N, C-alpha and C positions, 0 to 999 in steps of 0.2 A: 228757261232765263234766267243767268244767274245777275241778281242789284243794274238789270236795265228796265227802260218805263218806254213805252208809245208815244209820254204826250210831250217831247220835245221842251226845250226851253226860250222864253219871250227875252231872255238876258245876252245880248249879241256878245259881254265883256267875258262871262264863264268860258265860250272855247278861246276869245281873247286872251284869256288869262291864261289859259293853256298853253298856246301858243308862243306869248313874252316866258314863261314859266323854262320850258324848252330850252326857247332862245338864248336864254338867259347863262345857260350850261359851258361852266367855261376849258370850254373844252381846244383841245386835245386835253385830259387828265390825265397826270403825270402817272398813273397806275391807279392802282382798286384803291387805296387809301385815298388818297385823292378825292376820289369817285364820292368816296363816304361819306368822308370827310363836307362835304358840299354837299352830297344828294340826302340823309340825315339817315336815321335809321329806322323809316314806314316800313312794310310791311312788301310794299309795291319796290324800295330800296335796293332786295337780291335779287328782283328779276330784272330791272334795268343793267343793273351791274353785272351781271352775267349776259346781258346781250351786249356789250359794248364790245365793239372792236378794236383789234390791235392793230395800230400800226408803228409805222418808224418813228412817229410824232407822239404817240402816246394813245389812249384808249378814245377810244370818238361813238357818240350813235349809230345806229343801222338804220337810222329814222332822219325826216328831215323836218324841224320846228314848224313852215307853214304848211305840212304836207300834212301833218297830227291837227295841225289848226281846222286846215279843211277838212278835214273827216270827220272832227267833233260837230263842226258846226252840220254838217250834217244830220248828224246825228242827233240834233237841236230842233232838227221838221219834225213837228206833230202827225203822226203817222197811224193816229186816229182806223182811218177808212180802211188799211193797212190789219189791224191791229184785229178790227172786226169779224174780217172777210176773211179769216183763218178759218182752215176746214182741217187743223191739225191738232192732232192731241200737245194742249200744250200746257209747262209746265212755270211758273212763276217763283221765283227761291227770292228771299228778302234774306239780309246781314238785319241782325238786331243792332249796330250802329251805323244801318251802311247810310243811301242816301238821301232816301224817299221817305214821306212821310206816311203818317198812316194815309189820312186821305190821296195821297198818290197811290197806292198798293191797294184801295178800296176801292177804286176808282177803277183804276185796271179790270180788274173782278168783275164791279159793276159792270161795262161796256160788253167784257166780254166773261158771262158768269163760267164756262166750261173750262173754263180755264182751273187746273190744281195751283193755290198759291202755300208754300212749305215758307215759315221765315224760321233762321237758323234761328239757333240762342247764343251766341254770336258772331265774331266778325263786321268787319269794316264795307266799306267800299267795292274793296280788295279784298274778299271773302276766296275768293279759289283760293289763296295765297296764307291771308291772317284764320281762315274757318276750313282750312281744306279738307281737312281728314270728316268734318260733317258734311262739308257741302259736297263730299263723293260718295258719302252713303247714302245720301236721297237721292243725289243723280241715280246710282247705282241701282239701287231702289225703285226710280221710276221706270229707267230699263228697264229692268226686268221683269214686270207687272205682266207685258205681255205674252211672256216667255210662261210663268207662271198659268196665266190664264188657257194658253195654248193648250198645257200640259195636265192641264184639270179638265179642259176640252176632249183632248183624247184617253184621259181616261174613263169617260165617263162611258 
């Protein structure tokens, strides 16, 4: 789980703000330059621009802002019961400049101590974009851990 949490949010303005932001995009964009001018230069912008759909009128998002808002509203529902009931190995990765406080991270682990926590040395909430190499290295090591233990077991 990269830059994720299960505590939810008690601030409905967060999801509404995201929905309003996506609805504010002046689409269709006349081209990539116009999209970048409006959207800015954050790490996530490259992903948004790459995913714009070309139409006869210009570039448009492949998503509906209202659907995005409803999706985020669902993510904001606390999921502690589900989290604590997990029976699978779990890795929680947090970026140095991510959106979760130390208290949030600590509570996640306190409520499920068998979870492995890794804190990246950089990155933001979009660490899959702006701390890509470090996050992929952590993920590869995590995914290969069973293979390494299997090979050690078979050698014995």
